[in-house]
N, C-alpha and C positions, 0 to 999 in steps of 0.2 A: 354392195351386192348381198353380203350376208344380212344385213339389217332388212333389206327388201324381201329376202326369202323367209326370214323369221315373221316379218309382218304378214306375208301372204299365209304362211302356216297358221298364224293366229287367227286370221280371218276365216280360214276353212275350218278351223276347230270350232269358232263361234257359229258359223253357218250350220255345221253338223249338230250343234247343241240346239239350235232353233229348230231344226227339221227333225229333232228326236232321233237322230242317227249316230250320235257320238258314243263310241264305245269307251268306258272308263278303263284305265290302264293302272290297275293295282291289284295286288294279291290278296289284300284284306283290307276291309273298310277301317278307316282311322276311328279312333274313339273320341277325340276332342279336336275340333277344328275352328279356326277364327279367320274370318276375312275382314280386313280393315281397308278403307279407301280414304284418300285425301288428294289434295292438289298441290302442285308445285309451280315452278316458272322457268322458262328457258328463253335466253336472248336470241332473237332471230334477225335475219336480214333478208331483204329482197334479193332474188337471184338476178344480179344485173352486172355481170362482169367482176373484175377485181375490186377489192375494197369492200367497205361496209356501206350499204345503201338502205335507207329506210328501216333503221333498227327499230325493233319492237319487241317487248316482253310478250310472250304468249304462255297460256296456262297448259300445264301438263297434268294429266290425271295418273294416279299410281294406286295399284292394289297390291296388297300383301296378303298372301294366302299361306297359313301355317297349320301344320298339325302340331299338337301340343300334348304334354303330359301334365296330369294334374290329379288331385285327390279331393274328390267332393266330400263334403261333411255335413252332418246334421245342423251344426252351429256355425255361425259366422267365424271363420278363422282368424278374422283381423277386424274386430268392431271398433277399435280406436283409430283415430285419424293419424296416418303416418307422420313421424316426426318432421319430415321435411316440409310438410304443409302448415306446420305450426311455427316454422322459422320465418320471423318477419323479414329479415333481410333477403332470404331466399325467395319468398312470395313476391316481394316487391319487385325484385328483378324479373321474375318469371311474367308477372302480370304486365310490367312495362314493356316487355318485349313481345308478348303475344298482342298487346293492344296496338303496338307499333305497326304489326303487320295487318291485324284485322281491321283497323280503322282506314287503312289505305294511305298511311303516310309514306309507304314505300313507293306509292304511285307518283308522289310529288318528287321523290328522289329519282325515279325513272325519267322524269321530264328534264332533270338537270343534266342527263347524259353521263353522269359520273358513275361508271360501273362498279368501281371500289366502294363508293358509299352504298350503292344498291345492295352489293354483295353482302356488305357489313349488316345491313338492316334485315335482310332476309335470312342470313345464316345464324343469327345469334339466338334464335328460339331455343330454349333449353329443352333438351330431350327428356321427356317424362321418364324414361327407363332409368335415367341416372338419379332420379328423385326418390322412387319406391323402394328405398333401401329395406332390407329385411330386419326385423327386430330379432336380435340374437336370442332373446327370452321366449320367442314363439317358434312353433315349427314353420317350415316354408309353406307359404300360402299362395304364391303367385304360380300360374301354370308356366311351364318352361317350353321353350321351342324345341321341336324335333326336326321338322323339315320345312323350309321356306321356299315358295316359288313367287315369282313377281310378274306383274303386268303393268305396262307403262305405255302411254300413247297421247297424242294431241287431238284425238277425234272427240266429238260431242260426247256428253253423258248418255245419250240414247244409243250411241254406237259403242261406248265403252262397256255397257252392261253386259252384252253378249260375250265380249272378249273375257271379262272376268268369270262370268258363269261357265263358259266353256272349259276354262282352266279348272275351276272348282269341280265341275263334273268329271273330267278326266282323272282327278286325283281322288274321286269318291268322297267329296265332301257332303254330298246330299244323302249318303248313306250313313254318315256318322251319328251316333246317338246324341252327342253334345256338340251343338253348333252355336257360334256367336258371330255377330256381324257388328263391327264398330265403325263410328264415324264421329265428326264434330256435328255442328248445327247446321251445316249447309243443306239445302233442300235436295240438291241431287243426289246426296249420300242416301237419303231415305227413300227417294223415288226408285233408286237402284235396288235398295233392299226390298221394297214392296213388290217390285216386278220380277226379281231374279232369285231373291233369297227370303221369300216370306216365311219359311219355317225357321229360319235362324233367329236366335234371341238378339233383338236390337239393343245395342248399348252406346249410350253417348260417353266419350272420353271424359273422365272426371276433371281433368285440368281445365277444361272450357268453362263449365259453370262455375268452378272456383274463381275464375278471373272475373266473370260478371258479378259475383257475389262481392268480391273485394271492392270493386268500383262502386257499387251501391252502398257498401258500408261506409266508404269515405264521405258521402254526402248525407247519409241518414244519421250517423253518429260521428261527427267530425271530432269530438273531444274523446270519444272512446271507441273509435272505429275498429280496433284490433280485436277487442273483445266481442264486438258484433260479428265481424268476420269469422272469428274461431268457432263461435256457437252456430252460426249459419253453415259454415263449411263442415263441421262435425255433423250437423243435422243431415245434410246432404249425403255424406259418407255413409251414414246409418239408414238412409233411405227415407228420411223425414222431410222430403221436399216440401209437402204441404205446410208444415210449420214455418219454413222460411218464407214461402209466398204469403202466408197470413201476416207476417211482420211487415212485409214489403207493401201488402195492400192496406195495412193500418196506416203507414206512412203516407201513402198515396191519398187515402181519405182526409188526412189532415193538411194535405198540400194539393188541392184539387187543380185540375186543368179545365179551362173552358172548352166547350165542345169543339169549337173551330179554331182554338189557339194553336199556333205553329210554334214549336219549341226549338231553341237552338240546341246543337249537339252537346254544349257544356252546361245546359240547364240541368240542375239536380233532378228535376222531374223526368227530364228525358232519360237520364242516366238509369234511374230506378225503373222507368217503364221498359227500357231495353232488357234489363235483367229479369223483369217479370215476364216479358215476352218469351225470352229465352227458356227460363224454367218452366212456363206454362206449356210451351210447344214441346218440350222434351222430357216432361215429368215422367212419362209412361216408359222412358228409356233410361231411368235413373234409379233402379231398384238394386243398388249395389250390394247390399247383404245377400239377396238372392243370387246374384252372379257370382259372388265370392263362394258361397255355399256350394254352388254347382261346379266350381272349379274353372270358371271362365275369367278372362281378363277383363280389367275395367279401365285400361288405358290404351290409347292408340299409339303408344310408343313404338310398337313394331313397325307401323308405316311411317311415322316420323323419322325413326332411324333409317328406314329404307330410302326415303327422300334424300336424306343427307348423303347416303352412299351413291345414289344416282348423281346428285350434284357434284361429287368429287370429280366426275368425269365430264359432265356436260356444262357445267358453269364456271366462269372465270372471266377475267378482265379482257382476255384475248379472244373469247369464244363466241363467234356469232354463227349460228347454224342457218343454212338455206331454209326458207320458209316456203312450204312446209316439209319437203322431202328429206332435206338433210337433217332437220330436228327430229322428225319421226323415225328415221333409220337409226340414229344414234341411240334414241331411247330404247329401241328394240334390241340392239346389241348389248346395251348396259343392263337392261332388265334380265337378259338370258345369262350375262356373267354373273349376276348376283343371286341367281337361283341355286340352291343347294344341291340340286340333282346334276350339276355339272353339264347342263344342256347346251351351253355355247360350244365347249369342246367337243361334245357329242356331235353337235350339228357340223362343226367344221370337219371333223374326222370323217363324217359320213355322207356329206353332201355330195350330189351328183358331179361328176367331173366336167371339165370343158375341153373341147378339141383344141383350144386356143391356149389355155392357160395351165392345165394340169392333166395328169393321167386320170382316167376314171377310177374312182374309189369304190370300195364295196359298200354297198348300201345296206348296212346292219343296224344303223341308229334308229331308236323308236320315234324320235321327233324328225329326223331328216327323211325318213321314208313314209311318215303319215301323209294321207291324202294323195 
């Protein structure tokens, strides 16, 4: 019941935003804000009586909206590649896990019907927040979280956009002087940005181009791939994506592909082409020195961490949510529980009472009384 109520409230808030009738609820506009979006998965079943019927994995969409503290500077506060990204053992593990999920190998695991194997494959992606350790010889350069609120749903990307925009407007994000929108390379991320957050600085999570560069390095320079990787990754960290593309294009020129030739997924030319496509499509969102100087984040660790926190409640070998109502409502409750404004407790304390279940409560909460 509470999940349904929260879902209805979120929909009303989104409608008010689209109709330009939503009143922001903040005393003072925040200075630095970041919105990050990504997708997860939830295991569902058909609603057909007791037991698990027609189990299916379904995509969930998650948005993390944070106010942050940071210190803009005239010079790049961290021009050197973080030590973690220069650790061969660490990077190999990171790329292997990212590639496992991105390539769809988890899809084949889903077909086996072994939830334990699925869980292991999907949950092992290393959190970027754990990697970007501070260099004790430098002043702190990463923006710090002040307040986080969350939006999660199973709706389409077209429907998800207004839900996120409504929450952002309520918190005054559109009035903040410093705004960032972060995502990976998925097209719906940037469609949502273009439509609902056009004034926010678009930033591609640094870890994703790193993984494509690593895979390309393995085929371009098999005898010295680590040196190629370090140089290319450092160039990206310093905003020199054009230099990396030039080296990839040079290799492609020496290894041409016929016009109508269909390449296998493991063909070196295909691996390099995927990296070229990714970097070309996202080059304008990879000016990392400018973002660091502005005091903006360069990693989607905020939403990656949030997805893990959501999964602690909604995923497990014994959890199959009714499709779609059960899955949708548990996502609403979990997202509310993970908001820093204590909104779930506030909602429960102030929701209208029922003649059958409880005494009428005083409706004084900002969320429970809205709309």
